N, C-alpha and C positions, 0 to 999 in steps of 0.2 A: 466913486468909491470915497468913503468918509476917511478923514485923517484922524488917527488916535495918537495923542501925545505918548512919548516914551515913558512918562512916569506911570502909565498904567501897567508897565511891566513889572514893576516892584512896588512893594508896600512897606511902610514902617508901622509896626504895631504900637498899640497904646503904650507898652512898656518900653519904647525906644529900641526894639530889637528889629533888626532887618530881616524880612521874611522874603526868601527867594521865591519867586513865582514860577510856574512851569514853563513859560516861554523862555525866561532867562536860564533855567536849568538846561533846556535843549540847545540854546544858543551857546552856552559855555561848553556843553558836551561836543557840539559841532566844531567849536574852535579848537578845543583839546584834540579831537581826532584829526583835524586838518593839520595842526602843528605836528602831530606825531608822524603823520604820512610824510611831511616834508623833511623832517629830521631823520627819520629812518629809511628814506627812499633809496639811498645808495646801499644800505646794508641788506635790504630785502631781495630775496630772489624774484625773478619776474612772475612766478605764479602767485605771489602775495601782494604784488603792486596794486595800488588803487583801491584796495578793499577798505582801508581806513578812510580814504577820501569819499568813497561811495557811502559809507556809513555816516560820514560828516555831513554829506549833502542830505541825507535823509534826516538827520537831526535838525538841520536848518529848515527843512520842509515841515517837519513835526512841530517845531517852534512857532512858524507862521500859522499852521492850521490850529493849534491849540490857543494861540493868542486870538485869532479871529473868532474861533468858536466861543470862547469865553466872553469876548467883548460883545459879539452879536447876540448871544443868548443870555447874557447877563449872569453867568453862573459864578458862584463863589470860588476863589482860587483854592481854598482849603479842600473843598470837595474835589476839585480837579487834581490837586497835588497828592493828597493822602488817601482818598477813597477810590478814586478812579485811575490811579497811576498805572495799574496793569494794563489798562486799555491803551494808554499812550505807549507803553513798552511794546505791546502787540503791533500797534500802528508803525512805530519806528522799525521794528524788525521786519514787518511786511514790506515797507518802502525800501529798506536796506536790501532785502533779498531781491527785489525787483532791480534795484540799481546794480547790484553785483552780477545778476544774471543777464540783464539786457543792456545796461550802459557801459559797465566795465570793459567788455570785450572790444568795444569800439575804440577804447583809449589805449589798448595794448598794441604795440607794433609787433607784428609777426615777421620772422625771416621767411623769405620766399625760397622755396626749394628749386634749385636750377639744375638742370641736367646739363653735363658738360657736353660740348659739341662733338658730334659723331662718335658716340660710345658704342661699342660693339654688343650685340646681343644674338641670341640663337633662337629661331623659331621652334615652337613645340608643335603647333598645329598649322595646317595650311591657312594662309591669309588670302582670301578670295577678293576680287575687285570690289571695292565699296563696302566690304564687310570687315569685321574684326576677328582677330585669331589671338593666339597667345605666343608670347616670347618669354624666354629665360634671360632676365636682365639683373645683373648683380645678385644672383642667387635667389631671386623672387620671380614668381610668374605674374606677368603683366598682360593686360589686354593690349592688342596692337593693331594699328591700321597702316596700310601701306600709303606712302606719300603720293604715289602715282595711282590715281583713282581707277585707272583702267588695268593696272598691272596685278599680277598674282605672284605670291611667294610661296614656294613649297616648303614642307616641314623640314627640320634639321638643316636649315640654311643660315649662314652668317648674314646678319643684317646690321645696319647702323641706325642708332636712335637718333633722330634729328631734333625732335622737341616733345613735349607733353601737352596734351590737352585734357585737362581733368585727371582721370585716372587711366587715360589711353595714351600710349606712346605712339608717336607717328615715326615709322621706320622707312628705311629705303634698303632695297637688297644691294648686296655687295657687288653684283654685276653691273649695277647702275654707275658705279665708280671706276670700273675697269676700263671703260672705253675711252 
């Protein structure tokens, strides 16, 4: 990979005005979005966390892509910045969308739902050996399976919820604890 000096990222025009080039624009946008994420992180609710950081990452990616594209293809900065800027915006929005949809969920810590030990429930249907039935647990109907693979539980029986496997509760009949 060829090394390109940093001065290719900015130009000084003939009348001594500084012209910001597209890679610098996207780099500044990325730094601004990153800064806003870190400054506002405590004040944002969890549903909005890492959105600005995802957009900043896509701005950095856009900066690198635009810089490499213009250097490799030898395109004038004015054409990229003023005539084809809409394409850059669409590219940035697409990469931002992808980061928010696929990368952001991996950064968010979710609370695990824990069922308290030995909570009571009531069977609605029969739970046959190795099969699932339904129980009424905390006012909702859940699929349930007996902890004892060979045991069956009749309907309208009191059971204890031992744990959860996905959306299925693992239950034990009250008679198992009576002995």
